[in-house]
GUPA-957759 format. One line per field, with one value per residue (C-alpha): residue number from 1; residue in one letter; x, y, z. Coordinates in Angstrom, 3 decimals, always signed. Layout:
// residues N
nr	NUM  ...
rest	a  ...
u	X  ...
v	Y  ...
w	Z  ...
END
This chain:
// residues 214
nr	1  2  3  4  5  6  7  8  9  10  11  12  13  14  15  16  17  18  19  20  21  22  23  24  25  26  27  28  29  30  31  32  33  34  35  36  37  38  39  40  41  42  43  44  45  46  47  48  49  50  51  52  53  54  55  56  57  58  59  60  61  62  63  64  65  66  67  68  69  70  71  72  73  74  75  76  77  78  79  80  81  82  83  84  85  86  87  88  89  90  91  92  93  94  95  96  97  98  99  100  101  102  103  104  105  106  107  108  109  110  111  112  113  114  115  116  117  118  119  120  121  122  123  124  125  126  127  128  129  130  131  132  133  134  135  136  137  138  139  140  141  142  143  144  145  146  147  148  149  150  151  152  153  154  155  156  157  158  159  160  161  162  163  164  165  166  167  168  169  170  171  172  173  174  175  176  177  178  179  180  181  182  183  184  185  186  187  188  189  190  191  192  193  194  195  196  197  198  199  200  201  202  203  204  205  206  207  208  209  210  211  212  213  214
rest	x  x  x  x  x  x  x  x  x  x  x  x  x  x  x  x  x  x  x  x  x  x  x  x  x  x  x  x  x  x  x  x  x  x  x  x  x  x  x  x  x  x  x  x  x  x  x  x  x  x  x  x  x  x  x  x  x  x  x  x  x  x  x  x  x  x  x  x  x  x  x  x  x  x  x  x  x  x  x  x  x  x  x  x  x  x  x  x  x  x  x  x  x  x  x  x  x  x  x  x  x  x  x  x  x  x  x  x  x  x  x  x  x  x  x  x  x  x  x  x  x  x  x  x  x  x  x  x  x  x  x  x  x  x  x  x  x  x  x  x  x  x  x  x  x  x  x  x  x  x  x  x  x  x  x  x  x  x  x  x  x  x  x  x  x  x  x  x  x  x  x  x  x  x  x  x  x  x  x  x  x  x  x  x  x  x  x  x  x  x  x  x  x  x  x  x  x  x  x  x  x  x  x  x  x  x  x  x  x  x  x  x  x  x
u	-22.671  -19.953  -16.817  -15.234  -12.057  -8.691  -6.484  -4.226  -6.240  -6.869  -10.563  -12.455  -15.008  -17.313  -19.963  -22.623  -24.706  -27.083  -26.161  -22.512  -19.320  -19.069  -15.960  -13.946  -10.721  -8.732  -8.496  -6.711  -8.743  -8.079  -10.726  -13.778  -16.004  -18.712  -20.792  -18.406  -15.885  -12.976  -10.852  -8.121  -7.828  -4.213  -3.165  -2.166  -4.497  -5.394  -9.040  -10.792  -13.784  -16.567  -16.834  -19.755  -22.728  -24.112  -27.255  -25.171  -22.319  -18.748  -17.727  -16.708  -13.385  -12.411  -11.496  -8.490  -5.474  -6.930  -5.576  -6.843  -5.309  -5.700  -4.258  -5.512  -8.908  -10.235  -13.703  -15.978  -19.216  -21.694  -24.158  -27.549  -26.414  -27.208  -23.900  -20.206  -17.892  -14.509  -11.698  -9.544  -6.034  -4.109  -0.331  -0.559  -2.988  -6.597  -8.865  -12.360  -15.097  -16.681  -20.057  -20.812  -24.456  -24.614  -26.534  -26.014  -22.970  -23.507  -20.627  -19.101  -16.292  -14.007  -15.119  -18.366  -20.709  -22.448  -23.481  -22.942  -26.117  -24.777  -25.436  -22.536  -21.851  -18.515  -17.711  -14.527  -12.128  -11.661  -15.244  -16.473  -19.896  -20.677  -21.882  -23.866  -22.412  -23.961  -27.503  -28.484  -26.995  -28.960  -32.210  -31.620  -30.869  -34.087  -36.064  -34.789  -35.871  -32.449  -33.869  -37.191  -39.274  -38.374  -34.670  -34.722  -36.660  -34.082  -31.256  -33.060  -33.771  -30.091  -29.158  -31.486  -30.029  -26.456  -27.280  -28.982  -25.885  -23.657  -25.862  -25.822  -22.074  -22.170  -20.850  -19.809  -16.943  -15.069  -13.231  -11.211  -10.033  -6.512  -6.068  -2.901  -2.125  +0.562  +3.838  +4.383  +1.184  +1.710  -0.571  -2.505  -2.341  -5.109  -8.136  -9.891  -13.509  -15.646  -17.486  -20.434  -23.730  -22.284  -23.019  -26.197  -27.032  -27.265  -30.970  -32.920  -30.603  -30.700  -28.179  -24.689  -21.696  -20.264  -16.893  -15.641  -12.397  -9.805
v	+116.554  +115.926  +117.923  +120.607  +119.710  +121.403  +122.930  +120.357  +117.496  +114.641  +113.892  +111.544  +112.485  +109.569  +109.230  +106.821  +104.844  +101.999  +102.555  +101.733  +103.576  +104.053  +106.206  +107.794  +109.720  +111.736  +115.521  +118.110  +120.682  +124.304  +125.775  +124.717  +127.085  +124.535  +125.661  +126.094  +123.329  +123.961  +120.943  +120.416  +117.467  +117.020  +115.913  +112.274  +111.560  +107.849  +107.020  +104.034  +102.428  +100.373  +96.662  +94.587  +95.475  +98.993  +100.241  +102.296  +99.825  +100.515  +104.117  +105.532  +106.786  +103.192  +102.854  +105.140  +104.971  +105.190  +108.645  +112.204  +113.079  +116.838  +119.662  +119.966  +121.454  +123.282  +121.996  +124.414  +123.136  +124.617  +122.862  +122.271  +123.447  +121.126  +121.908  +122.434  +124.898  +123.696  +126.144  +124.946  +125.915  +125.326  +125.668  +127.303  +130.001  +130.290  +128.972  +129.247  +127.769  +124.410  +124.134  +120.498  +119.815  +117.103  +115.848  +118.170  +117.077  +114.979  +115.256  +112.101  +111.464  +110.822  +113.708  +113.954  +111.991  +113.200  +111.966  +113.629  +114.654  +114.951  +118.639  +121.135  +124.801  +126.225  +129.831  +131.001  +132.927  +135.648  +136.851  +135.421  +133.794  +130.861  +127.652  +124.635  +121.156  +117.676  +119.000  +116.239  +113.600  +114.957  +114.976  +111.466  +110.184  +111.784  +110.300  +106.826  +107.147  +107.794  +110.689  +110.895  +113.932  +115.535  +114.972  +116.371  +119.395  +119.964  +119.928  +122.461  +124.673  +124.610  +125.429  +128.439  +129.608  +129.429  +131.050  +133.947  +134.505  +134.447  +136.962  +139.254  +138.917  +137.935  +134.373  +133.628  +131.482  +134.432  +135.080  +131.933  +133.044  +133.911  +130.952  +128.939  +125.443  +125.456  +124.235  +121.858  +119.905  +116.418  +113.952  +111.932  +108.151  +106.007  +105.321  +101.991  +100.968  +100.355  +97.071  +96.763  +97.662  +100.052  +103.211  +105.133  +107.146  +110.920  +111.663  +109.498  +110.160  +107.388  +108.514  +108.910  +110.537  +111.096  +111.531  +115.058  +116.398  +114.834
w	-10.064  -12.653  -11.938  -14.071  -15.878  -15.524  -18.216  -19.919  -18.453  -20.878  -21.351  -23.656  -26.303  -27.062  -29.739  -28.555  -31.043  -30.164  -26.516  -27.172  -28.008  -31.769  -31.764  -28.977  -28.677  -26.114  -26.062  -23.945  -22.036  -22.993  -20.687  -18.696  -16.726  -16.053  -19.034  -21.972  -22.494  -24.864  -25.751  -28.329  -30.701  -31.778  -35.218  -34.905  -31.989  -31.908  -32.625  -31.055  -32.773  -31.249  -31.883  -33.089  -35.218  -35.311  -36.970  -39.391  -39.737  -38.724  -38.297  -41.725  -40.389  -39.635  -43.335  -42.736  -40.465  -36.944  -36.141  -36.644  -40.005  -40.406  -38.345  -34.799  -34.017  -30.981  -30.121  -28.270  -26.779  -24.321  -22.078  -23.765  -27.229  -30.127  -31.819  -31.207  -32.943  -34.148  -34.774  -37.665  -38.721  -41.945  -41.994  -38.592  -39.741  -38.639  -41.423  -39.998  -37.853  -38.529  -36.800  -36.077  -35.248  -32.627  -29.617  -26.625  -24.698  -21.606  -19.184  -17.754  -15.283  -18.272  -20.480  -22.426  -24.672  -27.822  -31.270  -34.633  -36.469  -40.021  -40.761  -40.699  -41.359  -42.521  -41.560  -43.330  -41.165  -43.800  -43.468  -46.767  -47.117  -44.869  -46.484  -45.393  -45.691  -45.825  -46.214  -48.652  -46.350  -43.393  -45.352  -46.665  -43.172  -41.991  -44.898  -44.062  -40.440  -38.995  -36.997  -35.231  -36.256  -32.922  -33.434  -36.961  -35.727  -32.988  -35.539  -37.715  -34.694  -33.744  -37.343  -37.357  -34.049  -35.310  -38.648  -36.868  -34.727  -37.813  -39.623  -36.587  -36.316  -32.661  -32.592  -29.008  -30.331  -31.839  -28.578  -29.359  -32.794  -31.653  -29.328  -29.848  -28.673  -25.975  -27.394  -24.489  -25.124  -26.516  -28.289  -25.693  -25.609  -27.047  -24.863  -24.631  -24.872  -21.840  -21.548  -23.985  -22.396  -19.820  -21.764  -22.445  -25.504  -24.906  -25.004  -27.417  -30.340  -32.916  -35.485  -36.373  -37.917  -41.330  -42.938  -42.326  -43.683  -41.441
END
């Protein structure tokens, strides 16, 4: 059984593609009850990219400086969910929730593994209308065989689940709206790759990530 993490502990989020690390970065734990894991990604956090050939080429963020460019985000993920919810701030004020559809997290001794699944949902913090993002990119990736039919169906099921919660006004993530990063937290150091071939893809996921606003 993989242990729970402690507050302020540095963990590693890895996206696994082709059985290898495609991108990974450190985060600080805000809370972990064994089901819901909340972890903070600092602005300026170093990003590490996988080496060698990948089905989808190098990670698109590799074209930029290898650090998280935008303000920090609080990533909330629950066991078995096909998405995570990212709290975003602009100039220190809460901006909204960015729902990132992804392979369900698989806990590791270092943190957790997942893989981005292209589709996203933006929920403005001021209560205005939510909007879908990267729908065309998701559908094109599906058309080109980037997702199996089962994987694409799972993404759509997760999207329907989240949309229903938003329409009912009962998003479980709202309890984190007023969370603030502790002032004493610092940007974690870069993390290195493991040896090629030592990782396993979460589930049977075959696809990837995209450029999000960084």
